[in-house]
Each structure stands twice: as structure tokens, then as C-alpha cells.
TIRO-2110 file (N, C-alpha, C; in Angstrom, 1 decimal):
// TIRO-2110
-6.8, -10.1, -14.7, N, 1, A
-6.5, -8.7, -15.1, CA, 1, A
-5.1, -8.6, -15.6, C, 1, A
-4.9, -8.0, -16.7, N, 2, A
-3.5, -7.9, -17.2, CA, 2, A
-2.9, -6.6, -16.9, C, 2, A
-1.6, -6.5, -17.2, N, 3, A
-0.8, -5.3, -16.8, CA, 3, A
-1.4, -4.0, -17.5, C, 3, A
-1.9, -4.1, -18.7, N, 4, A
-2.5, -3.0, -19.3, CA, 4, A
-3.7, -2.4, -18.5, C, 4, A
-4.5, -3.3, -17.9, N, 5, A
-5.6, -2.8, -17.1, CA, 5, A
-5.1, -2.1, -15.8, C, 5, A
-4.0, -2.6, -15.3, N, 6, A
-3.4, -2.0, -14.1, CA, 6, A
-2.9, -0.6, -14.5, C, 6, A
-2.2, -0.5, -15.6, N, 7, A
-1.7, 0.8, -16.1, CA, 7, A
-2.8, 1.8, -16.3, C, 7, A
-4.0, 1.4, -16.7, N, 8, A
-5.1, 2.3, -17.1, CA, 8, A
-5.8, 2.8, -15.8, C, 8, A
-5.7, 2.1, -14.7, N, 9, A
-6.4, 2.4, -13.5, CA, 9, A
-5.4, 3.1, -12.5, C, 9, A
-5.5, 4.4, -12.2, N, 10, A
-4.5, 5.1, -11.4, CA, 10, A
-4.2, 4.5, -10.1, C, 10, A
-5.2, 4.1, -9.3, N, 11, A
-5.0, 3.5, -8.0, CA, 11, A
-4.3, 2.1, -8.1, C, 11, A
-4.6, 1.4, -9.1, N, 12, A
-4.0, 0.1, -9.3, CA, 12, A
-2.5, 0.3, -9.7, C, 12, A
-2.3, 1.2, -10.6, N, 13, A
-0.9, 1.5, -11.1, CA, 13, A
-0.1, 2.0, -9.9, C, 13, A
-0.6, 3.0, -9.2, N, 14, A
0.2, 3.5, -8.1, CA, 14, A
0.5, 2.5, -7.0, C, 14, A
-0.5, 1.7, -6.7, N, 15, A
-0.3, 0.7, -5.6, CA, 15, A
0.6, -0.5, -6.1, C, 15, A
0.5, -0.8, -7.4, N, 16, A
1.4, -1.8, -7.9, CA, 16, A
2.8, -1.4, -7.9, C, 16, A
3.1, -0.1, -8.4, N, 17, A
4.4, 0.4, -8.4, CA, 17, A
4.9, 0.5, -6.9, C, 17, A
4.1, 0.9, -6.0, N, 18, A
4.5, 1.0, -4.6, CA, 18, A
4.9, -0.4, -4.1, C, 18, A
4.1, -1.4, -4.4, N, 19, A
4.4, -2.7, -4.0, CA, 19, A
5.8, -3.2, -4.4, C, 19, A
6.1, -2.9, -5.7, N, 20, A
7.4, -3.2, -6.2, CA, 20, A
8.5, -2.5, -5.4, C, 20, A
8.3, -1.2, -5.1, N, 21, A
9.3, -0.5, -4.3, CA, 21, A
9.4, -1.1, -2.9, C, 21, A
8.3, -1.5, -2.3, N, 22, A
8.3, -2.1, -0.9, CA, 22, A
9.1, -3.4, -1.0, C, 22, A
8.9, -4.2, -2.0, N, 23, A
9.6, -5.4, -2.1, CA, 23, A
11.1, -5.1, -2.1, C, 23, A
11.6, -4.2, -2.9, N, 24, A
13.0, -3.8, -3.0, CA, 24, A
13.5, -3.3, -1.6, C, 24, A
12.7, -2.5, -1.0, N, 25, A
13.1, -2.0, 0.4, CA, 25, A
13.2, -3.1, 1.4, C, 25, A
12.3, -4.0, 1.4, N, 26, A
12.3, -5.1, 2.3, CA, 26, A
13.4, -6.1, 2.0, C, 26, A
13.8, -6.2, 0.8, N, 27, A
15.0, -7.0, 0.5, CA, 27, A
16.2, -6.4, 1.1, C, 27, A
16.3, -5.0, 1.1, N, 28, A
17.4, -4.3, 1.7, CA, 28, A
17.4, -4.6, 3.3, C, 28, A
16.2, -4.5, 3.8, N, 29, A
16.1, -4.8, 5.3, CA, 29, A
16.5, -6.2, 5.6, C, 29, A
16.1, -7.1, 4.8, N, 30, A
16.4, -8.5, 5.1, CA, 30, A
17.9, -8.8, 4.9, C, 30, A
18.6, -8.1, 4.0, N, 31, A
20.0, -8.2, 3.8, CA, 31, A
20.7, -7.7, 5.0, C, 31, A
20.1, -6.7, 5.7, N, 32, A
20.7, -6.1, 6.9, CA, 32, A
20.2, -6.8, 8.2, C, 32, A
19.5, -8.0, 8.0, N, 33, A
19.0, -8.8, 9.1, CA, 33, A
17.9, -8.1, 10.0, C, 33, A
17.2, -7.3, 9.4, N, 34, A
16.1, -6.6, 10.0, CA, 34, A
14.8, -7.3, 9.6, C, 34, A
14.7, -8.6, 10.0, N, 35, A
13.6, -9.5, 9.5, CA, 35, A
12.2, -9.1, 10.0, C, 35, A
12.1, -8.8, 11.2, N, 36, A
10.7, -8.5, 11.8, CA, 36, A
10.1, -7.4, 11.1, C, 36, A
10.7, -6.2, 11.0, N, 37, A
10.1, -5.1, 10.3, CA, 37, A
10.0, -5.4, 8.8, C, 37, A
11.0, -6.0, 8.2, N, 38, A
10.9, -6.4, 6.8, CA, 38, A
9.6, -7.2, 6.5, C, 38, A
9.4, -8.2, 7.3, N, 39, A
8.2, -9.1, 7.1, CA, 39, A
6.9, -8.4, 7.3, C, 39, A
6.8, -7.6, 8.4, N, 40, A
5.6, -6.8, 8.6, CA, 40, A
5.3, -5.8, 7.5, C, 40, A
6.4, -5.1, 7.1, N, 41, A
6.2, -4.1, 6.0, CA, 41, A
5.9, -4.7, 4.7, C, 41, A
6.5, -5.8, 4.4, N, 42, A
6.2, -6.5, 3.1, CA, 42, A
4.7, -6.9, 3.0, C, 42, A
4.2, -7.5, 4.1, N, 43, A
2.8, -7.9, 4.1, CA, 43, A
1.9, -6.7, 4.0, C, 43, A
2.1, -5.7, 4.8, N, 44, A
1.2, -4.5, 4.8, CA, 44, A
1.3, -3.7, 3.5, C, 44, A
2.5, -3.5, 3.1, N, 45, A
2.8, -2.6, 1.9, CA, 45, A
2.3, -3.2, 0.6, C, 45, A
2.4, -4.5, 0.5, N, 46, A
1.9, -5.2, -0.8, CA, 46, A
0.4, -5.4, -0.7, C, 46, A
-0.2, -5.5, 0.5, N, 47, A
-1.6, -5.7, 0.7, CA, 47, A
-2.5, -4.5, 0.2, C, 47, A
-1.9, -3.4, 0.2, N, 48, A
-2.7, -2.2, -0.2, CA, 48, A
-3.2, -2.5, -1.7, C, 48, A
-2.2, -2.8, -2.5, N, 49, A
-2.6, -3.1, -3.9, CA, 49, A
-3.4, -4.3, -4.1, C, 49, A
-3.1, -5.3, -3.3, N, 50, A
-3.9, -6.5, -3.4, CA, 50, A
-5.4, -6.3, -3.1, C, 50, A
-5.7, -5.5, -2.1, N, 51, A
-7.1, -5.1, -1.8, CA, 51, A
-7.7, -4.2, -2.8, C, 51, A
-6.9, -3.3, -3.3, N, 52, A
-7.4, -2.4, -4.4, CA, 52, A
-7.8, -3.2, -5.6, C, 52, A
-6.9, -4.2, -5.9, N, 53, A
-7.2, -5.1, -7.1, CA, 53, A
-8.5, -5.9, -6.8, C, 53, A
-8.6, -6.4, -5.6, N, 54, A
-9.8, -7.2, -5.2, CA, 54, A
-11.1, -6.4, -5.3, C, 54, A
-10.9, -5.1, -5.1, N, 55, A
-12.1, -4.2, -5.1, CA, 55, A
-12.6, -4.0, -6.5, C, 55, A
-11.9, -4.4, -7.5, N, 56, A
-12.3, -4.2, -8.9, CA, 56, A
-13.4, -5.1, -9.3, C, 56, A
-13.6, -6.2, -8.5, N, 57, A
-14.7, -7.1, -8.8, CA, 57, A
-15.6, -7.3, -7.6, C, 57, A
-16.2, -6.2, -7.2, N, 58, A
-17.0, -6.3, -5.9, CA, 58, A
-18.4, -6.9, -6.1, C, 58, A
-18.9, -7.5, -5.1, N, 59, A
-20.2, -8.1, -5.1, CA, 59, A
-21.3, -7.0, -5.0, C, 59, A
-20.9, -5.9, -4.4, N, 60, A
-21.8, -4.8, -4.1, CA, 60, A
-21.0, -3.5, -3.9, C, 60, A
-21.7, -2.4, -3.8, N, 61, A
-21.0, -1.2, -3.4, CA, 61, A
-20.4, -1.3, -2.0, C, 61, A
-21.2, -1.9, -1.1, N, 62, A
-20.7, -2.1, 0.3, CA, 62, A
-19.4, -3.0, 0.3, C, 62, A
-19.3, -4.0, -0.6, N, 63, A
-18.1, -4.8, -0.7, CA, 63, A
-17.0, -4.0, -1.3, C, 63, A
-17.2, -3.1, -2.2, N, 64, A
-16.2, -2.3, -2.8, CA, 64, A
-15.6, -1.4, -1.7, C, 64, A
-16.5, -0.7, -0.9, N, 65, A
-16.1, 0.1, 0.1, CA, 65, A
-15.3, -0.6, 1.2, C, 65, A
-15.8, -1.8, 1.5, N, 66, A
-15.1, -2.7, 2.5, CA, 66, A
-13.7, -3.0, 2.1, C, 66, A
-13.5, -3.4, 0.8, N, 67, A
-12.2, -3.7, 0.3, CA, 67, A
-11.2, -2.5, 0.4, C, 67, A
-11.7, -1.4, 0.0, N, 68, A
-10.9, -0.2, 0.1, CA, 68, A
-10.6, 0.3, 1.5, C, 68, A
-11.6, 0.0, 2.5, N, 69, A
-11.3, 0.2, 3.9, CA, 69, A
-10.2, -0.7, 4.4, C, 69, A
-10.1, -1.9, 3.9, N, 70, A
-9.0, -2.8, 4.3, CA, 70, A
-7.7, -2.2, 3.7, C, 70, A
-7.8, -1.8, 2.5, N, 71, A
-6.6, -1.2, 1.8, CA, 71, A
-6.1, 0.0, 2.7, C, 71, A
-7.1, 0.8, 3.2, N, 72, A
-6.7, 2.0, 4.0, CA, 72, A
-6.1, 1.6, 5.3, C, 72, A
-6.6, 0.5, 5.9, N, 73, A
-6.0, 0.0, 7.1, CA, 73, A
-4.5, -0.4, 6.9, C, 73, A
-4.4, -1.2, 5.8, N, 74, A
-3.0, -1.6, 5.4, CA, 74, A
-2.1, -0.4, 5.1, C, 74, A
-2.7, 0.6, 4.5, N, 75, A
-1.9, 1.8, 4.2, CA, 75, A
-1.5, 2.5, 5.5, C, 75, A
-2.3, 2.5, 6.5, N, 76, A
-2.0, 3.1, 7.8, CA, 76, A
-0.9, 2.3, 8.5, C, 76, A
-1.0, 0.9, 8.4, N, 77, A
0.0, 0.1, 9.0, CA, 77, A
1.4, 0.3, 8.3, C, 77, A
1.3, 0.4, 7.0, N, 78, A
2.5, 0.6, 6.2, CA, 78, A
3.2, 1.9, 6.6, C, 78, A
2.4, 2.9, 6.7, N, 79, A
2.9, 4.2, 7.1, CA, 79, A
3.6, 4.1, 8.5, C, 79, A
3.0, 3.4, 9.4, N, 80, A
3.6, 3.2, 10.7, CA, 80, A
5.0, 2.5, 10.6, C, 80, A
5.1, 1.4, 9.9, N, 81, A
6.3, 0.7, 9.8, CA, 81, A
7.4, 1.5, 9.1, C, 81, A
7.0, 2.3, 8.1, N, 82, A
8.0, 3.1, 7.4, CA, 82, A
8.4, 4.3, 8.3, C, 82, A
7.5, 4.8, 9.1, N, 83, A
7.8, 5.8, 10.1, CA, 83, A
8.9, 5.3, 11.1, C, 83, A
8.7, 4.1, 11.6, N, 84, A
9.7, 3.5, 12.5, CA, 84, A
11.0, 3.4, 11.8, C, 84, A
11.0, 3.0, 10.5, N, 85, A
12.3, 2.9, 9.8, CA, 85, A
12.9, 4.3, 9.6, C, 85, A
12.1, 5.3, 9.3, N, 86, A
12.6, 6.6, 9.1, CA, 86, A
13.2, 7.2, 10.4, C, 86, A
12.6, 6.9, 11.5, N, 87, A
13.2, 7.5, 12.8, CA, 87, A
14.3, 6.6, 13.4, C, 87, A
14.5, 5.4, 12.9, N, 88, A
15.5, 4.6, 13.4, CA, 88, A
16.8, 5.0, 12.7, C, 88, A
17.9, 5.1, 13.5, N, 89, A
19.2, 5.5, 13.0, CA, 89, A
19.9, 4.4, 12.2, C, 89, A
19.4, 3.2, 12.4, N, 90, A
20.1, 2.0, 11.8, CA, 90, A
19.4, 1.5, 10.6, C, 90, A
18.3, 2.1, 10.1, N, 91, A
17.6, 1.7, 9.0, CA, 91, A
17.8, 2.5, 7.7, C, 91, A
17.7, 1.9, 6.5, N, 92, A
17.9, 2.7, 5.3, CA, 92, A
16.9, 3.8, 5.2, C, 92, A
17.2, 4.8, 4.4, N, 93, A
16.4, 5.9, 4.1, CA, 93, A
15.1, 5.5, 3.4, C, 93, A
14.0, 6.1, 3.8, N, 94, A
12.7, 5.7, 3.2, CA, 94, A
11.7, 6.8, 3.0, C, 94, A
12.2, 8.1, 2.9, N, 95, A
11.3, 9.2, 2.8, CA, 95, A
10.5, 9.2, 1.6, C, 95, A
11.0, 8.7, 0.5, N, 96, A
10.2, 8.6, -0.8, CA, 96, A
9.0, 7.6, -0.6, C, 96, A
9.3, 6.5, 0.1, N, 97, A
8.2, 5.5, 0.4, CA, 97, A
7.1, 6.1, 1.3, C, 97, A
7.6, 6.9, 2.3, N, 98, A
6.6, 7.6, 3.2, CA, 98, A
5.7, 8.6, 2.4, C, 98, A
6.4, 9.3, 1.5, N, 99, A
5.6, 10.2, 0.6, CA, 99, A
4.6, 9.5, -0.3, C, 99, A
5.1, 8.4, -0.8, N, 100, A
4.2, 7.6, -1.7, CA, 100, A
3.0, 7.0, -1.0, C, 100, A
3.3, 6.4, 0.2, N, 101, A
2.2, 5.8, 0.9, CA, 101, A
1.2, 6.9, 1.4, C, 101, A
1.7, 8.1, 1.6, N, 102, A
0.8, 9.2, 2.0, CA, 102, A
-0.2, 9.5, 0.8, C, 102, A
0.4, 9.6, -0.4, N, 103, A
-0.4, 9.8, -1.6, CA, 103, A
-1.5, 8.7, -1.7, C, 103, A
-1.0, 7.4, -1.6, N, 104, A
-1.9, 6.3, -1.8, CA, 104, A
-3.1, 6.4, -0.7, C, 104, A
-2.7, 6.7, 0.5, N, 105, A
-3.7, 6.8, 1.6, CA, 105, A
-4.7, 7.9, 1.3, C, 105, A
-4.2, 9.0, 0.7, N, 106, A
-5.1, 10.1, 0.4, CA, 106, A
-6.1, 9.7, -0.7, C, 106, A
-5.6, 9.1, -1.7, N, 107, A
-6.4, 8.6, -2.9, CA, 107, A
-7.5, 7.6, -2.4, C, 107, A
-7.0, 6.7, -1.6, N, 108, A
-7.9, 5.6, -1.1, CA, 108, A
-9.0, 6.3, -0.2, C, 108, A
-8.7, 7.2, 0.6, N, 109, A
-9.7, 7.9, 1.4, CA, 109, A
-10.7, 8.6, 0.5, C, 109, A
-10.3, 9.2, -0.6, N, 110, A
-11.2, 9.9, -1.5, CA, 110, A
-12.1, 8.9, -2.3, C, 110, A
-11.5, 7.7, -2.6, N, 111, A
-12.3, 6.7, -3.2, CA, 111, A
-13.4, 6.2, -2.3, C, 111, A
-13.1, 6.0, -1.0, N, 112, A
-14.1, 5.6, 0.0, CA, 112, A
-15.2, 6.6, 0.1, C, 112, A
-14.8, 7.9, 0.3, N, 113, A
-15.7, 9.0, 0.4, CA, 113, A
-16.6, 9.0, -0.8, C, 113, A
-16.1, 8.9, -2.0, N, 114, A
-16.9, 9.0, -3.2, CA, 114, A
-17.8, 7.8, -3.3, C, 114, A
-17.3, 6.6, -3.0, N, 115, A
-18.2, 5.4, -3.1, CA, 115, A
-19.3, 5.5, -2.1, C, 115, A
-19.1, 6.1, -0.9, N, 116, A
-20.1, 6.2, 0.1, CA, 116, A
-21.2, 7.2, -0.4, C, 116, A
-20.8, 8.1, -1.2, N, 117, A
-21.8, 9.1, -1.7, CA, 117, A
-22.7, 8.6, -2.8, C, 117, A
-22.3, 7.4, -3.4, N, 118, A
-23.1, 6.8, -4.4, CA, 118, A
-24.2, 5.9, -3.9, C, 118, A
END
């Protein structure tokens, strides 16, 4: 799948853009020697888009739903790590990332609900 296909699919575009922002934020965390949270957040935050991308070639509707359920779980985990960062006095500001992951999680939830209806 090329970049044009990502740009044409709203969930792929949003999750790809979010992944890039997560990478930048995690680089800041690593520069500040906050390795544990940086590693956890990097894995969870970029996994949302990876699972959304994987769902584009499902074996069945159940497989499609499953892949988006995994994306939803990763979105929940990402929200948790960002919330920890937000509440910690020694971590960089991340309110924009929290807002973005909330939007992603809402869209993913609607995708799952819609796919279950089909």
C-alpha cells in the first residue's frame, strides 16, 4: 500500500499521522532518559496504525473486526501511557496527543460497531 492509499483512507491517515507524532514524543522522552514509558508508548502508539493497516486485507469480516479490536486495545493502552505523562510533573506536555488518541479511539469504536452490523 502506498502513501496515496493511506491519505485516501481517513483512519489510516489519522493513525499514520499519530504514529509520527508518537515517534517524535518518544524521542523527547528518550532524550530525557524516560526510557520505560518511551518504549511502552512507542510500541502501543504505533501499533494502532499497524493494526488498522493490517485490517485492510482481512480474511473475513470477523478478521477485520478482530484487527480493529486489537487497534482499540492499543489505543486504550496508548491513552493510559499518555495520561501518565500528562499527570507527571516531570514529563513533556502531551495534551494534543491525548486529544488525538481520543479521536482515534472513537473512530475505531465506530468502525467496529459498523462492521458488527454488517
